[in-house]
C-alpha positions as CSV (number, residue, x, y, z in Angstrom):
1,M,0.0,0.0,0.0
2,Q,2.8,2.5,0.8
3,K,4.3,2.0,-2.7
4,V,1.0,3.0,-4.3
5,A,0.9,6.3,-2.3
6,L,4.5,7.1,-3.2
7,K,4.2,6.3,-6.9
8,T,1.0,8.3,-7.3
9,S,2.7,11.5,-5.9
10,E,5.8,11.0,-8.1
11,S,4.2,10.3,-11.4
12,D,3.1,12.8,-14.0
13,G,-0.7,13.5,-14.4
14,A,-1.7,10.7,-16.7
15,D,0.3,7.9,-15.0
16,R,-0.8,9.1,-11.6
17,E,-4.5,8.9,-12.6
18,V,-4.2,5.3,-13.9
19,L,-2.3,4.1,-10.8
20,V,-4.8,5.7,-8.4
21,E,-7.9,4.6,-10.3
22,L,-6.8,1.0,-10.0
23,N,-6.7,1.2,-6.2
24,L,-9.8,3.3,-5.5
25,S,-13.1,1.7,-4.5
26,E,-16.1,2.6,-6.5
27,D,-17.6,4.4,-3.5
28,F,-14.3,6.4,-2.7
29,Y,-14.4,9.9,-1.1
30,I,-11.7,12.3,-0.2
31,T,-11.5,15.5,1.8
32,A,-9.2,17.6,-0.3
33,P,-6.8,20.3,1.1
34,D,-9.2,23.0,0.0
35,G,-12.0,21.4,2.1
36,A,-13.9,19.9,-0.9
37,L,-15.5,16.5,-0.4
38,L,-14.8,14.7,-3.7
39,N,-16.2,11.4,-5.0
40,R,-14.0,9.1,-7.1
41,E,-14.9,10.7,-10.4
42,A,-14.3,14.2,-9.2
43,F,-11.0,13.2,-7.6
44,L,-9.7,11.5,-10.7
45,K,-10.5,14.6,-12.7
46,R,-8.7,16.8,-10.3
47,I,-5.5,14.7,-10.2
48,A,-5.3,14.5,-14.0
49,N,-3.7,17.9,-13.8
50,P,0.1,18.0,-13.4
51,Y,1.3,17.8,-9.8
52,P,2.1,21.4,-8.6
53,G,5.5,20.4,-7.2
54,T,8.5,18.1,-7.5
55,E,10.5,15.8,-5.3
56,A,7.5,14.5,-3.3
57,E,8.5,12.4,-0.4
58,A,6.4,10.6,2.2
59,V,7.7,11.0,5.8
60,D,6.6,9.4,9.1
61,V,4.6,6.7,7.4
62,M,2.5,4.5,9.7
63,I,0.4,1.7,8.4
64,R,-2.1,0.0,10.7
65,I,-3.8,-3.2,9.6
66,L,-7.0,-3.8,11.5
67,G,-8.6,-7.0,10.1
68,D,-10.1,-6.1,6.7
69,F,-9.2,-2.4,7.1
70,A,-5.9,-0.6,6.9
71,I,-5.2,3.0,7.8
72,I,-2.2,4.8,6.4
73,H,-1.1,8.0,8.3
74,S,1.7,9.9,6.6
75,G,3.3,13.3,6.3
76,Y,4.9,14.5,3.1
77,R,7.2,17.2,1.8
78,D,7.8,18.4,-1.7
79,K,9.3,21.4,-3.6
80,R,6.6,23.8,-4.7
81,L,6.8,25.4,-8.1
82,T,8.0,28.6,-6.3
83,G,11.0,26.6,-5.0
84,D,9.7,26.7,-1.4
85,T,9.3,23.4,0.5
86,G,5.7,22.3,1.0
87,Y,4.4,20.1,3.8
88,G,1.3,18.1,4.5
89,R,-0.3,15.1,6.0
90,Y,-2.7,12.5,4.6
91,T,-4.7,9.6,5.9
92,D,-5.9,6.8,3.6
93,I,-8.4,4.2,4.7
94,Y,-8.2,0.9,2.8
95,E,-10.7,-2.0,2.9
96,R,-10.0,-5.5,1.7
97,R,-12.8,-6.5,-0.6
98,N,-12.8,-9.9,-2.3
99,G,-9.1,-10.3,-1.4
100,R,-8.0,-6.9,-2.8
101,W,-7.0,-3.8,-0.9
102,L,-9.0,-0.7,-2.2
103,C,-8.8,2.8,-0.9
104,A,-12.3,3.7,0.4
105,A,-11.6,7.2,1.9
106,A,-8.8,9.7,2.3
107,H,-8.1,13.0,4.0
108,F,-5.4,15.4,2.8
109,M,-4.1,18.6,4.2
110,R,-1.3,21.1,3.6
111,F,0.8,23.2,6.0
112,Q,2.9,26.3,5.6
113,N,5.5,25.0,8.1
114,P,6.7,21.5,8.9
115,P,4.1,19.6,10.9
116,K,4.7,18.9,14.5
117,T,5.2,15.2,15.2
């Protein structure tokens, strides 16, 4: 599961959309950094645009497997197009359905400064 999260943030728009689409449940929802609650279709449209930064790196990744559910908590940092370092955190919730792990929900936020750990 961690590989999917890292690959999606490092790929260009088209590749990222394909990788993510394969791992999202049909009933997926995400709370985006701007506060929008997006369903699967709206989220895939949004991420089809180029990633607004470079050198994305997951930090402080914690994966908890709870039976047929898994929760991924992670921070990240990247280089913004301005050259500044960007920071954020995300939580992904996966469910094992028919033997396959699918992301059912996510929450993503950005910070001006490094998050407190």
